[in-house]
N, C-alpha and C positions, 0 to 999 in steps of 0.2 A: 504494500500500500504506500503510495507516494506521500511525502510530508506535505502538510498544509503550508501554502505560500503565505508569508507575512505581507499584509497590505496596510498602507497608510490609512489611518482613521478618517482623514480629511478628504483625500482624493480617491481612495479605494484602489490605488495602484501599488505594485511592488516597489521596493526601495530604488531599484535601478531605473524606474520610469517615473518616479515621483518628482514633481517640480515644485512642491511646497517649500516654504522657507523652513529649514531644518534647525531646530534648537532643542535642547534637553527639556522634557516635560516637567522636570523637577526643579533644576537649578537655573534654567534658561541659558546655559552655556551653548555656544555653537561649535565648540571644539570636539572633534572626533565623535559626533553623534551618529547613532545607528538605529535603524528600525527594529523594534522588538515585537513579540507575539501579540501584545495588546494594541498594536497599531500606532504607537507613539514612538518618538525618538528620544533616546537617552544618551548622555555622555558616558565615557568609560567608568568614571568614578561612581556615578549613580547606578549604572548597570551592575557593577560589582557589589555595591552596598545593598541593593535590593534583590539581587539574584536574577535579573532579567537576562535573557539570552537573545542573541541575534539569530538570523536564519541559519547561518553556518554552524552555530553552536547547538541548535535544537536537534 
């Protein structure tokens, strides 16, 4: 069974096709943000602190 593709909560597109302004949903940083399963973008520090995973990590 293929993995579920993560999609942006705003535009419903996968990370590589999303044209939304990307910033961390928690701290508002725009440094090294990635899309996670909940459809929002998070920076490395917030992803690690909260246990969020990117598409490649899932």
